[in-house]
C-alpha positions in Angstrom: -240.6 210.1 -150.3 -240.8 211.5 -153.8 -241.3 209.5 -157.0 -237.9 209.6 -158.9 -236.7 207.0 -161.1 -233.7 205.6 -159.9 -233.0 203.8 -163.2 -232.9 207.3 -164.8 -230.4 208.8 -162.2 -226.7 209.3 -163.2 -224.7 209.6 -160.2 -221.9 212.4 -160.3 -218.9 213.2 -158.7 -219.0 216.2 -156.0 -221.6 218.6 -154.9 -224.3 220.4 -157.1 -226.4 223.4 -156.7 -229.4 221.7 -158.3 -230.4 218.2 -159.4 -230.2 219.4 -162.9 -226.6 220.2 -162.4 -226.1 216.3 -161.1 -226.4 214.4 -158.1 -224.1 212.5 -156.0 -225.2 209.4 -153.7 -226.4 211.1 -151.0 -227.8 214.5 -152.9 -230.2 211.7 -155.0 -230.9 209.8 -151.7 -231.9 213.3 -149.9 -233.9 214.0 -153.1 -235.9 211.0 -152.9 -236.6 210.8 -149.4 -237.3 214.6 -148.6 -237.0 216.7 -151.7 -233.9 218.6 -150.5 -230.6 219.2 -152.8 -228.1 218.6 -149.9 -225.4 216.0 -149.5 -225.9 216.1 -145.7 -226.2 213.1 -143.8 -230.1 212.1 -143.8 -232.0 211.7 -140.9 -231.9 207.8 -139.8 -228.7 207.1 -141.8 -225.5 206.2 -139.7 -222.8 208.9 -140.1 -220.3 206.2 -140.8 -222.1 205.2 -143.6 -222.7 208.5 -145.0 -219.1 209.5 -144.8 -217.9 206.3 -146.6 -220.8 206.6 -149.1 -219.6 210.2 -149.9 -216.2 209.2 -150.1 -216.5 206.2 -152.3 -218.9 208.2 -154.6 -215.9 210.8 -155.2 -213.2 208.5 -155.7 -214.9 205.9 -158.2 -214.6 206.4 -162.0 -218.1 207.4 -163.6 -219.1 203.8 -164.8 -218.5 202.3 -161.3 -220.1 205.1 -159.7 -223.6 204.1 -160.8 -223.2 200.7 -158.8 -223.9 202.7 -155.9 -227.4 203.3 -157.0 -228.4 200.0 -155.5 -228.3 201.6 -152.0 -230.8 204.1 -153.1 -234.6 203.7 -152.1 -236.4 201.8 -154.7 -238.9 199.9 -153.1 -236.6 199.4 -149.9 -234.4 201.7 -148.1 -231.2 199.7 -146.7 -229.7 202.7 -145.1 -232.7 203.9 -143.2 -232.6 203.1 -139.5 -228.9 202.6 -139.3 -228.4 205.8 -137.2 -228.0 204.7 -133.7 -228.3 201.1 -134.2 -225.4 200.3 -132.1 -223.1 199.0 -135.1 -220.9 202.3 -135.9 -217.9 201.0 -133.4 -218.0 197.6 -135.6 -218.2 199.6 -138.9 -215.0 201.7 -137.7 -213.1 198.4 -137.0 -214.4 197.0 -140.3 -213.2 199.8 -142.4 -209.8 199.8 -140.8 -209.4 195.8 -141.1 -210.1 196.3 -145.0 -207.6 199.0 -145.1 -204.9 196.7 -143.5 -205.6 193.4 -144.6 -207.2 193.9 -148.2 -206.0 197.2 -149.5 -202.4 197.6 -148.4 -201.7 193.9 -149.4 -202.7 194.4 -152.9 -200.2 197.3 -153.4 -197.5 195.3 -151.6 -198.1 192.5 -154.0 -197.9 194.5 -157.2 -194.7 195.9 -155.7 -193.2 192.4 -155.5 -193.4 192.3 -151.6 -195.5 189.1 -151.4 -194.1 188.1 -148.1 -195.1 191.4 -146.6 -198.5 191.3 -148.2 -199.0 187.8 -146.8 -198.3 189.0 -143.2 -200.9 191.6 -143.5 -203.4 189.3 -145.1 -202.9 186.5 -142.3 -203.4 189.1 -139.4 -206.5 188.5 -137.0 -209.2 190.8 -138.2 -209.1 194.0 -136.7 -211.8 194.2 -134.1 -210.6 196.0 -131.2 -207.6 198.0 -130.0 -205.4 194.8 -129.3 -205.9 193.4 -132.8 -205.2 197.0 -134.2 -202.0 197.2 -132.3 -200.7 193.9 -133.7 -201.7 195.3 -137.0 -199.9 198.6 -136.2 -196.5 196.5 -135.6 -196.9 194.5 -138.8 -197.8 197.4 -140.9 -194.9 199.2 -139.6 -192.7 196.1 -140.9 -194.5 196.3 -144.3 -194.0 199.9 -144.5 -190.2 199.7 -143.9 -189.8 197.0 -146.6 -191.9 199.1 -148.9 -189.8 202.3 -148.5 -186.7 200.1 -149.1 -188.2 198.8 -152.1 -189.6 201.8 -153.4 -186.3 204.0 -152.9 -186.1 207.8 -153.5 -186.4 207.6 -157.3 -190.2 205.8 -156.9 -191.0 208.4 -154.3 -190.2 211.4 -156.9 -192.2 209.7 -159.4 -195.2 209.0 -157.8 -196.7 212.3 -158.3 -200.3 213.0 -159.4 -200.4 210.5 -162.1 -199.7 207.6 -159.2 -202.2 209.2 -157.1 -204.9 209.2 -159.8 -204.2 205.6 -160.6 -203.5 204.1 -157.3 -205.9 206.1 -155.1 -209.1 205.4 -157.2 -209.6 202.2 -154.9 -211.1 204.3 -152.3 -208.3 205.0 -149.4 -210.1 208.1 -148.7 -213.3 206.7 -148.1 -212.3 203.9 -145.8 -210.1 206.1 -144.0 -212.4 208.7 -143.3 -215.0 206.2 -142.2 -212.8 204.5 -139.8 -211.7 207.9 -138.3 -215.1 209.3 -137.9 -216.6 206.4 -136.5 -213.3 206.0 -134.0 -214.0 209.4 -132.6 -217.5 208.4 -131.8 -217.2 204.9 -130.8 -213.5 203.8 -129.6 -211.2 205.6 -126.7 -208.5 207.6 -127.2 -206.1 204.5 -127.0 -208.1 202.5 -129.5 -208.5 205.7 -131.9 -204.8 206.4 -131.7 -203.7 202.6 -132.3 -206.2 202.3 -135.2 -204.8 205.4 -136.8 -201.3 204.4 -136.5 -202.1 200.9 -137.9 -203.8 202.4 -140.9 -201.0 204.9 -141.6 -198.4 202.2 -141.3 -200.2 199.7 -143.2 -201.4 201.7 -146.0 -199.2 204.8 -146.1 -197.3 206.3 -148.9 -194.7 203.5 -148.9 -197.1 201.0 -150.4 -198.2 203.4 -153.0 -194.6 204.4 -153.6 -193.5 200.6 -154.1 -196.4 200.0 -156.4 -195.6 202.5 -158.5 -192.0 201.5 -158.6 -193.5 197.9 -159.9 -195.6 200.1 -162.6 -192.9 201.9 -163.7 -190.6 198.8 -164.2 -193.6 197.6 -166.4 -193.8 200.6 -168.4 -189.9 201.2 -168.7 -189.7 200.0 -172.4 -192.9 202.4 -173.4 -191.0 205.2 -171.3 -187.8 205.0 -173.5 -189.7 205.0 -176.9 -192.4 207.5 -176.1 -193.3 210.9 -174.6 -193.9 211.3 -170.8 -197.7 210.9 -171.2 -197.3 207.7 -173.1 -195.1 206.5 -169.9 -197.6 207.4 -167.5 -200.4 205.7 -169.4 -198.4 202.4 -169.7 -197.9 202.7 -165.8 -201.4 203.4 -165.2 -202.1 200.2 -167.2 -200.0 198.1 -164.8 -201.8 199.3 -161.8 -205.4 199.0 -163.5 -206.1 195.4 -162.9 -205.4 196.0 -159.0 -207.4 199.3 -159.0 -210.4 197.3 -160.5 -210.3 194.7 -157.8 -210.0 197.0 -155.1 -212.9 199.1 -156.5 -215.0 195.9 -156.5 -214.0 195.2 -152.8 -214.7 198.8 -151.6 -218.2 198.6 -153.2 -218.9 195.3 -151.7 -217.5 196.6 -148.2 -220.3 199.1 -148.3 -222.9 196.5 -148.1 -221.0 194.7 -145.2 -220.8 198.0 -143.4 -224.5 198.6 -143.5 -225.3 195.1 -141.9 -222.2 195.4 -139.8 -221.0 192.3 -141.4 -223.9 190.3 -140.4 -225.3 188.5 -143.5 
């Protein structure tokens, strides 16, 4: 381990050729622990935690990304020793559970689909293929309701601006973590059920419905201002939900490290 003051590091998005160009979470981790400029999974670190950390690093905005520095070695190293600790299967289900019972309901609420959001939140925690199948069925119902609420116009309006605002809450991070660990820890049937559940519960429909609600909030501004102003207003309507999900996604990383054990 080399001497590198964590307080002086500014985590950046993406890959970098040298540490002077910038460092993401795991580039910084590898610099500290083995003096290598790489974002590869470090020895001794769970591949699920590596994937989730990488994706979370890249989807968070610059200011929130700095909160991940708490996971860099700084007297202690909470990631060391997680490889092969037998918890990656648990971590996979935890990530999937977050997608279904936290992430998707937040957008359904924003779309005015409180009943569907409540139905997902009240599901039993997703911990195995049986609970994943129950979540898949509930997610399918929520997806259908979301499509009805969104309509073709909302789907057309979503576009890049919707993805930039709504997906900042780390869908890619949790999805990839769940998928990677499911390959390693779950059987084919569990993996298929888990992926179907994630797609049904947190798919395009929930995003489109949320965007439709945001567009309603921005309608007056859109009529009076240019297109860019309309997108900004809609983004502002989404911002509180995005911030809450960013908080939750960052907190989930700590839980994934311990496998949910305090």
